Structure formats: C-alpha cells, structure tokens
C-alpha positions as CSV (number, residue, x, y, z in Angstrom):
1,M,-152.5,-84.6,15.0
2,R,-150.8,-83.7,11.7
3,V,-153.3,-80.9,11.3
4,Q,-152.7,-79.8,14.7
5,K,-148.9,-79.8,14.2
6,A,-149.2,-78.1,10.9
7,S,-151.4,-75.3,12.4
8,S,-149.0,-74.8,15.7
9,Q,-146.0,-74.5,12.8
10,V,-148.1,-71.8,10.9
11,A,-148.8,-70.0,14.2
12,W,-145.1,-70.3,15.2
13,S,-144.1,-69.0,11.7
14,E,-146.4,-66.2,12.0
15,R,-145.2,-65.1,15.4
16,E,-141.5,-65.4,14.3
17,A,-142.5,-63.1,11.4
18,K,-144.1,-60.5,13.2
19,L,-141.1,-60.7,16.0
20,R,-138.7,-60.2,13.1
21,S,-141.0,-57.0,11.6
22,A,-141.0,-55.8,15.0
23,K,-137.2,-55.8,15.2
24,R,-136.5,-54.2,11.9
25,S,-139.6,-51.6,12.7
26,S,-137.3,-51.1,16.1
27,A,-134.1,-50.6,14.1
28,V,-135.5,-48.5,11.9
29,V,-137.1,-46.4,14.5
30,V,-133.4,-46.3,16.3
31,A,-131.7,-45.4,13.4
32,T,-133.9,-42.5,12.1
33,L,-133.8,-41.1,15.9
34,A,-130.2,-41.6,15.9
35,A,-129.8,-39.5,12.6
36,L,-132.0,-36.9,13.9
37,L,-130.2,-36.5,17.0
38,I,-127.1,-36.5,15.0
39,F,-128.3,-33.9,12.7
40,C,-129.3,-31.7,15.6
41,S,-125.8,-32.2,17.3
42,S,-124.0,-31.2,14.4
43,V,-125.6,-29.0,12.0
44,S,-124.2,-27.4,8.5
45,L,-126.6,-26.7,5.9
46,S,-125.9,-25.5,2.2
47,G,-127.5,-23.2,0.3
48,A,-129.4,-25.6,-1.9
49,Q,-130.4,-27.2,1.5
50,R,-131.7,-24.0,2.8
51,S,-133.6,-23.6,-0.5
52,V,-135.9,-26.5,0.4
53,L,-136.7,-25.3,4.0
54,Q,-140.4,-24.2,4.2
55,L,-140.0,-20.7,4.9
56,P,-142.8,-18.7,6.5
57,T,-142.5,-16.0,3.8
58,G,-141.7,-18.1,0.9
59,Q,-139.0,-15.7,0.5
60,L,-135.4,-17.1,0.1
61,P,-132.4,-15.3,1.5
62,E,-130.8,-15.1,-1.7
63,D,-133.5,-13.0,-2.6
64,V,-133.7,-10.9,0.2
65,V,-129.7,-9.8,0.2
66,K,-130.4,-8.7,-3.4
67,R,-132.4,-5.8,-2.1
68,D,-131.2,-2.7,0.1
69,W,-131.5,-3.4,3.6
70,K,-133.0,0.0,4.4
71,Q,-136.1,-1.7,2.4
72,W,-136.4,-5.0,4.2
73,T,-139.5,-5.8,5.6
74,A,-140.0,-7.3,9.1
75,A,-140.4,-11.0,7.1
76,D,-137.0,-10.3,5.2
77,C,-135.5,-9.6,8.7
78,D,-136.8,-12.9,9.9
79,V,-135.5,-14.5,7.0
80,I,-132.0,-13.3,7.3
81,L,-131.9,-14.1,10.9
82,D,-133.5,-17.5,11.3
83,Y,-133.0,-19.0,7.7
84,S,-129.8,-17.7,5.9
85,P,-126.1,-18.9,5.8
86,W,-125.4,-16.6,8.7
87,G,-128.3,-17.6,11.1
88,L,-130.5,-20.8,11.3
89,S,-133.3,-21.5,13.6
90,W,-134.4,-24.8,14.6
91,T,-136.2,-26.8,16.9
92,T,-135.4,-24.9,20.4
93,Q,-132.2,-23.4,19.3
94,V,-130.9,-20.6,17.1
95,I,-127.6,-19.9,16.2
96,Q,-126.4,-16.5,14.4
97,L,-123.0,-14.9,13.1
98,R,-123.7,-11.5,15.0
99,S,-120.6,-9.9,13.8
100,A,-121.8,-10.6,9.8
101,R,-123.0,-7.6,8.2
102,P,-126.3,-8.9,6.9
103,I,-127.1,-9.9,10.4
104,R,-126.3,-6.6,12.0
105,E,-128.3,-5.0,9.2
106,A,-131.4,-7.1,10.0
107,L,-131.4,-6.6,13.6
108,L,-131.0,-2.8,13.0
109,R,-133.8,-2.9,10.4
110,Q,-136.1,-4.7,13.1
111,A,-135.3,-2.0,15.6
112,Q,-136.1,0.5,12.8
113,L,-139.6,-1.2,11.9
114,K,-140.3,-1.6,15.7
115,K,-140.2,2.3,16.1
116,H,-141.8,3.1,12.8
117,Y,-138.7,4.7,11.7
118,D,-139.7,4.8,8.0
119,T,-142.6,7.5,8.8
120,M,-140.4,9.4,11.2
121,S,-139.6,13.0,10.7
122,T,-136.3,14.1,9.9
123,A,-135.3,15.2,13.6
124,E,-136.7,11.9,14.9
125,K,-134.7,9.8,12.5
126,L,-131.5,11.7,13.7
127,E,-132.3,11.2,17.3
128,F,-132.9,7.7,16.4
129,D,-129.5,7.3,14.6
130,K,-127.7,8.4,17.6
131,M,-128.8,5.7,19.4
132,N,-128.7,3.1,16.7
133,P,-125.7,4.4,14.2
134,P,-126.6,3.2,10.7
135,D,-123.0,2.7,9.8
136,V,-122.8,-1.1,10.3
137,S,-119.4,-1.8,8.8
138,E,-116.7,-3.7,10.5
139,S,-112.7,-3.6,11.2
140,G,-110.1,-6.2,10.8
141,N,-109.9,-5.8,14.5
142,D,-113.5,-6.8,15.1
143,P,-114.4,-9.8,16.9
144,V,-116.4,-12.9,15.4
145,L,-119.5,-13.0,17.5
146,L,-121.3,-16.2,18.1
147,Y,-124.7,-15.8,19.2
148,I,-126.6,-19.0,20.6
149,A,-130.2,-19.2,22.4
150,H,-132.3,-21.9,23.5
151,S,-135.8,-21.9,24.2
152,A,-138.0,-23.6,26.2
153,T,-139.3,-27.0,25.7
154,Y,-142.3,-28.8,27.2
155,D,-141.5,-32.6,28.3
156,G,-145.3,-33.2,29.2
157,L,-145.1,-32.1,32.7
158,S,-143.0,-28.8,32.8
159,E,-141.1,-26.4,30.9
160,F,-137.3,-26.6,30.9
161,V,-134.6,-24.7,28.9
162,E,-131.2,-26.2,28.0
163,P,-128.0,-24.5,29.5
164,P,-125.9,-22.5,27.2
165,Q,-122.5,-24.4,26.6
166,Q,-118.7,-23.7,26.4
167,A,-117.9,-22.8,22.7
168,A,-114.4,-22.7,20.8
169,L,-113.6,-21.8,17.4
170,E,-112.1,-24.8,15.5
171,L,-109.1,-23.7,12.9
172,T,-108.4,-25.7,10.2
173,D,-105.4,-27.4,11.7
174,G,-107.8,-28.6,14.4
175,T,-106.6,-26.0,16.8
176,F,-109.3,-24.5,19.4
177,V,-109.6,-20.8,19.7
178,M,-111.3,-19.9,23.1
179,P,-113.5,-16.6,23.3
180,T,-112.1,-13.7,24.5
181,K,-115.7,-12.7,26.1
182,T,-118.7,-14.9,26.7
183,E,-121.7,-12.5,27.5
184,A,-124.9,-13.5,28.8
185,L,-127.8,-11.5,27.9
186,Q,-130.0,-10.7,30.7
187,D,-133.2,-9.3,29.1
188,D,-134.8,-12.6,29.2
189,Q,-136.3,-14.6,31.8
190,D,-134.4,-17.8,31.1
191,A,-131.1,-15.9,30.6
192,N,-130.1,-18.8,28.3
193,R,-129.0,-16.3,25.4
194,I,-125.2,-16.2,25.1
195,V,-123.0,-14.0,22.6
196,C,-119.1,-15.4,22.3
197,S,-116.5,-12.9,21.2
198,F,-113.7,-14.6,19.3
199,P,-110.5,-13.2,17.8
200,R,-110.8,-12.6,14.0
201,V,-106.7,-13.1,13.6
202,V,-104.8,-15.7,15.5
203,N,-101.1,-15.5,14.8
204,G,-101.5,-13.0,12.1
205,K,-103.8,-14.9,9.9
206,P,-107.6,-14.6,9.7
207,V,-109.7,-17.6,11.3
208,L,-111.5,-17.8,7.8
209,M,-109.7,-17.7,4.7
210,P,-111.9,-17.7,1.2
211,A,-110.2,-21.2,0.7
212,D,-111.3,-22.4,3.5
213,Q,-114.4,-24.9,3.5
214,K,-116.2,-23.9,6.7
215,L,-115.8,-21.9,9.6
216,N,-116.2,-24.3,12.4
217,F,-117.3,-24.1,15.9
218,V,-117.3,-26.8,18.9
219,F,-119.3,-26.8,22.1
220,G,-118.4,-28.6,25.3
221,K,-120.0,-29.1,28.7
222,P,-122.9,-26.5,30.1
223,L,-121.5,-23.1,31.4
224,V,-121.8,-22.3,35.1
225,R,-124.1,-19.7,36.0
226,A,-122.1,-16.6,36.7
227,G,-123.6,-13.6,36.3
228,H,-123.5,-11.3,33.1
229,I,-119.9,-12.1,32.0
230,R,-118.7,-15.5,32.2
231,P,-115.3,-16.6,33.5
232,P,-112.8,-17.0,30.7
233,Q,-112.7,-20.6,29.8
234,D,-109.4,-22.7,30.1
235,P,-108.4,-24.4,26.6
236,Q,-106.4,-27.1,28.3
237,K,-109.8,-28.3,30.1
238,F,-112.1,-27.7,27.0
239,K,-113.4,-31.1,25.6
240,I,-116.2,-31.4,22.9
241,H,-119.3,-32.6,24.1
242,E,-120.1,-35.9,23.3
243,Y,-123.5,-37.9,23.1
244,K,-123.4,-41.3,24.8
245,F,-125.2,-44.4,23.3
246,N,-127.8,-46.6,25.2
247,S,-128.7,-50.3,24.7
248,V,-132.0,-50.3,23.6
249,P,-134.0,-53.2,25.6
250,G,-134.9,-56.1,23.4
251,T,-132.6,-55.3,20.6
252,K,-129.1,-55.2,19.7
253,Q,-129.2,-51.7,18.6
254,K,-128.1,-48.7,20.8
255,M,-130.0,-45.4,20.3
256,L,-128.2,-42.0,20.7
257,R,-129.1,-40.3,24.0
258,S,-130.6,-36.6,23.4
259,D,-129.6,-34.2,25.8
260,G,-130.3,-31.3,23.8
261,L,-127.1,-29.9,23.8
262,M,-124.7,-29.3,20.7
263,T,-121.6,-30.8,19.9
264,R,-120.7,-28.6,16.5
265,F,-121.9,-26.1,14.1
266,S,-120.4,-24.9,10.9
267,F,-121.1,-22.2,8.3
268,R,-120.5,-23.0,4.7
269,T,-117.5,-20.3,3.6
270,A,-119.1,-20.3,0.0
271,D,-122.2,-19.5,1.5
272,L,-121.0,-16.5,3.2
273,I,-120.3,-14.0,0.6
274,Y,-122.3,-10.8,0.6
275,N,-121.9,-8.0,-1.8
276,G,-118.8,-9.8,-3.0
277,K,-117.3,-10.0,0.2
278,L,-116.7,-12.7,2.6
279,E,-119.1,-11.8,5.7
280,Y,-118.6,-13.5,9.0
C-alpha cells in the first residue's frame, strides 16, 4: 500500500509539474504574442534598430544617402523606401513619408531605372523630364504626405487585405490634426493604398520642430470605401484604434487580439536629417 501510495504521489507530482510547465509555456507564448502585436500596432524604429535589420542588399540607408540619388541603383531605392527613417515595410504593411525628399528621389529614380534613363539620348531625357520633373524640392506650404499600404495575406483558406484606416497627425500637445485630403490610389487591384495630406504648418507653427522627439501619427477605424478621394474626417468623431484583450481559455492570461490594424506610428526626428536638413 505504501509503495502504491508513494507511486501515486510521484505520478501526481509529475502531472502537477507538467501542468505548471504547460501554464508557464502558455503564459510565455501569450506574452510573446502580445508583445509582437503591440510592436506591430505601435512602431517607431531608431537608426540603431534599423541597422540590425537583415536588408536584402546588405546596404544601410545611411550609406545610400551619402551618394547622389541620380546614381542610386534599384536596390538602393528599395532600401530608402522600405528600410529608412522615412519608410518602413514590415509583415503586410508599408508606411512612408512621401513628402520627404529622399522618398521622392527614390520614387523618381525608380521611374528612371524602369525607363532606362541613363542610356537615353538627350532628346529622350528631355521628354522624360517633362513628364517627371527632376526638381523634387518642396516649399514651406507643401503638405506632409503619409503613404500607407496593406498587402494581401493568406489565412490558409483565402486571401484578404486589411482596409485602410482613418489617420491623424498628433502634435506634441496631444492635438489631433486631420488630413486635408485622403486619396485612394486606384492603380492596384485591392485599392488599399492611401495617401493622406496634412498641413505642414498649424497655427503658425511647423507640425515638426527640430527639438521635437518624434513625428507622430495615430490611426482610427477603417475608412469607408467611397471613391478616389475619401470624405473629410470629422475631428470630433476621431478615436484612436484600440486592441481588445481576450481571455485565454485555461489560463488567467489575456491575449491581445490581432485585427491587422495600426494604432500609431512615429518617425524619430533625429533620424530625419538629410543633407543637413530636416526632411518630412
């Protein structure tokens, strides 16, 4: 009886140990998933963090911007558009400051490379330049352009694309600035690419000053499909998108529910310097 009782106690202890281990593993998984989802919903990468990204070309943005943009390769353009302080691509989302000079230069250089601009005749270059002016400088009145794109994902059964969201520029005092125009780019099948135009100056002050730490954007509910130019957003009805926490069965943990939508995105001011000028 004692041997049987001892064996039962050992078996019970082993089961308890396995159960505790399983609960700990579950908690770790939940915490990891929550941290990952929080990262995806609120992103702000420093230059140092970008440096450890595994870039396809092995080229860092700081190396690319040291060269004349007219000499950039297709891979250089990809680095600026997808891995630089002005543009980032991750999972199924792309976000860029389209008004920033390096982004505009990368887009123009891409167009040049697609048409083999470097081998064109003088007359051909002049014709191309008429359609694509090489002067990409901006004025103090030009809007701040935020580009957001969602690519298709596959859930094992079918492909789907997350809808574009309402967006607002958040000033340092917490004030929300609504876009003056929200434009849906219609040259893609999913129509899920949006460009939001924000004023560069509000109440006589630039929306981003050199002393500010970040240029912050926040996101709300999905936009209603309503043609090429979306209706203006009502600042009184704008609310930042929030994730909901769901209880995990069998544990005391709660897991962040992913719906693929963003909450906020920040561009670090110190990283936005290009040729000695703050570019956004």
